[in-house]
C-alpha positions in Angstrom: -13.7 9.8 -1.1 -11.4 13.3 -2.0 -8.3 11.5 -3.4 -8.9 10.6 -7.2 -5.4 9.0 -8.1 -4.2 6.8 -5.3 -0.6 5.1 -5.5 -0.1 2.5 -2.7 3.8 1.3 -2.3 4.2 -1.7 -0.6 7.4 -4.1 0.6 5.6 -7.2 -0.9 3.0 -7.6 -3.0 -0.3 -8.2 -0.9 0.9 -5.6 1.9 -1.0 -2.4 0.0 -3.8 -4.5 -1.2 -4.5 -5.8 2.5 -4.0 -2.7 4.4 -5.2 0.2 2.3 -7.6 -1.8 -0.4 -10.1 -0.8 0.8 -9.7 3.3 0.1 -7.9 1.7 -3.0 -11.1 0.2 -4.1 -13.6 2.9 -3.1 -11.3 5.1 -5.2 -11.9 2.9 -8.2 -15.7 2.3 -7.8 -16.0 6.1 -7.6 -14.2 6.5 -11.0 -10.8 7.1 -9.5 -7.3 5.7 -10.6 -5.4 3.0 -8.4 -1.9 1.7 -8.3 0.3 -0.6 -6.3 3.8 -0.9 -6.5 5.7 -3.6 -4.7 9.5 -3.6 -4.2 9.5 -7.1 -4.3 7.2 -10.0 -5.2 6.9 -11.6 -1.9 8.1 -14.8 -3.1 9.7 -16.4 0.1 6.3 -17.4 1.5 6.0 -19.9 -1.2 3.6 -23.0 -0.8 4.7 -26.2 -0.7 5.2 -27.8 -3.7 5.9 -24.6 -5.6 9.8 -23.1 -6.2 10.6 -20.1 -5.2 10.5 -18.7 -8.9 7.6 -20.4 -9.4 5.4 -18.5 -7.3 7.2 -15.1 -7.6 5.4 -15.4 -10.9 2.5 -16.0 -9.4 2.3 -13.2 -6.9 3.3 -10.7 -9.4 0.3 -12.2 -11.6 -1.8 -11.9 -8.3 -0.7 -7.8 -8.3 -1.6 -7.2 -11.8 -5.2 -9.6 -11.0 -6.3 -7.4 -8.2 -5.4 -3.7 -10.0 -7.1 -5.1 -12.8 -10.5 -5.7 -11.0 -10.2 -2.3 -9.7 -9.5 -1.0 -13.4 -5.5 0.3 -12.2 -2.1 -0.6 -12.5 0.5 -3.0 -10.8 4.2 -2.8 -10.2 6.3 -5.1 -9.0 10.2 -4.7 -8.7 12.6 -6.9 -9.4 14.4 -6.9 -5.9 14.8 -10.3 -3.5 12.1 -10.9 -0.8 14.2 -10.3 2.3 16.7 -8.4 0.9 14.8 -4.9 -0.2 18.0 -2.9 -0.7 17.5 0.6 1.1 19.7 2.3 -1.8 19.5 5.0 -3.6 18.6 2.9 -6.8 15.1 1.9 -5.0 14.5 5.3 -4.6 14.8 6.5 -7.7 12.5 3.4 -9.1 9.6 4.8 -6.7 10.6 8.3 -7.6 9.7 7.6 -11.5 6.5 5.6 -10.6 5.4 8.5 -8.4 6.3 10.8 -11.5 4.4 8.4 -13.9 1.1 7.9 -11.8 0.8 11.3 -10.5 -1.3 10.5 -7.6 -2.8 12.7 -5.3 -2.3 10.2 -2.3 0.7 8.3 -1.8 0.4 5.0 0.8 3.4 2.9 2.1 4.5 1.4 5.6 4.6 3.0 9.3 8.4 3.2 9.9 8.4 0.6 12.8 8.0 -2.9 11.3 8.6 -6.7 12.7 9.6 -7.1 9.0 13.0 -5.6 7.8 11.6 -5.5 4.2 8.8 -3.2 5.7 11.3 -0.9 7.7 13.5 -0.3 4.4 10.4 0.5 2.3 9.1 2.9 4.5 12.5 4.9 4.3 12.9 4.1 0.7 9.4 5.7 -0.1 9.6 8.5 2.2 12.6 9.9 0.0 11.4 8.7 -3.4 8.9 11.2 -2.5 10.9 13.8 -1.5 13.0 13.4 -4.7 9.4 13.1 -6.7 8.6 16.7 -5.7 11.6 18.5 -6.5 12.3 20.2 -9.8 15.7 19.9 -9.3 16.0 16.3 -9.2 15.8 15.8 -13.5 14.9 12.8 -14.7 12.9 11.3 -17.2 9.2 12.8 -16.2 8.7 16.2 -14.2 8.3 16.7 -10.7 5.3 15.8 -8.8 3.6 16.1 -5.3 1.4 14.1 -3.1 0.3 13.8 0.6 2.2 10.8 2.1 0.1 8.7 4.5 1.2 5.3 6.7 -1.1 2.1 6.4 -2.2 0.3 9.5 -0.4 -3.5 9.4 -0.4 -6.0 11.8 3.3 -6.3 11.0 3.8 -2.9 11.8 2.0 -1.9 15.3 5.1 -0.8 17.3 4.1 2.5 17.7 1.1 2.8 15.5 -1.3 5.1 16.3 -4.5 5.6 14.4 -4.6 8.9 13.3 -6.7 9.5 10.1 -9.7 7.4 9.5 -10.7 7.7 5.7 -14.2 5.9 4.8 -14.2 2.7 2.8 -17.6 2.7 1.0 -19.9 -0.6 1.2 -19.1 -0.7 -2.8 -15.6 -0.3 -2.3 -15.4 -3.3 0.7 -17.6 -5.5 -1.4 -15.0 -4.8 -4.5 -12.0 -5.2 -2.4 -13.6 -8.6 -0.6 -13.5 -10.0 -3.9 -10.3 -8.3 -5.8 -8.1 -9.5 -2.7 -9.0 -13.0 -2.8 -6.9 -13.1 -6.0 -3.7 -13.5 -3.8 -3.5 -17.0 -2.9 -1.5 -16.3 0.9 -5.1 -14.1 1.6 -7.2 -17.3 2.0 -4.5 -20.0 1.4 -2.1 -19.6 4.3 -1.9 -21.3 7.6 0.1 -18.9 9.5 -2.7 -16.0 9.6 -6.4 -15.5 8.8 -5.4 -12.4 6.6 -8.5 -11.9 5.1 -10.7 -12.4 8.4 -8.4 -10.0 9.8 -8.3 -7.1 7.9 -12.2 -7.7 7.0 -13.0 -7.6 10.6 -10.6 -4.4 11.1 -11.9 -2.2 8.4 -15.6 -2.6 10.1 -14.0 -2.0 13.4 -12.4 1.2 12.3 -15.7 2.1 11.0 -17.7 1.7 13.9 -15.1 4.2 15.4 -15.4 6.5 12.6 -19.3 6.1 12.8 -19.0 4.6 9.1 -20.1 1.2 7.7 -16.2 0.4 6.9 -13.0 2.6 7.7 -9.3 2.0 7.1 -6.8 4.4 9.4 -3.3 5.8 8.8 -0.5 7.8 10.2 0.9 11.3 9.1 4.1 12.6 9.4 5.3 13.7 12.8 5.4 17.0 11.5 1.8 17.2 10.6 0.2 15.7 13.8 -1.1 18.6 15.4 -4.4 20.7 16.2 -4.6 24.3 15.1 -7.4 26.4 16.6 -8.0 29.9 17.8 -9.4 31.7 20.9 
């Protein structure tokens, strides 16, 4: 794993833990540091018998439990699930976490999604990534730059094309499978087999990469180029 500090930013608790949890766990297993940032808790998918407020508290705890098993940090902003504001306040909140965590890789959602919060998160993070790198934008902490990648998510499938494959180690895969089950919806939701889908996807992408496991990512359009000589 060439990355030693990874920040994964999702619209909801669980988004990044599923989609890029393999490289987060691989980074952690190799002695690196990871952090997750959820812009909302994702509390509207509340199980029967719980209130939205109760489930929000549970989701925040689940984010902390996942990151804790990887020896990392978790952040959950206070925005309501389904109503993530696409504004400057959210951009600067993400900017500040980038500057605090100082990652050498940032991962977030692909730009097109069936979920409005995912699409808004992409726009917010892309601008926050720009703000965080600019010395002229004065915040509490100094500027910081890291590469930006976009994770593979079944809800963000429109125009997603696997471009960069990052290997998930066998130790990382086992750690991810254990840690991700701290999220109730991953194993308890009847709407989609999240654990099975993402476990098999990591194996499928690994086969394509001639590795046991892998995750794929897209880059910014201006970075997708092949440079060679005669």
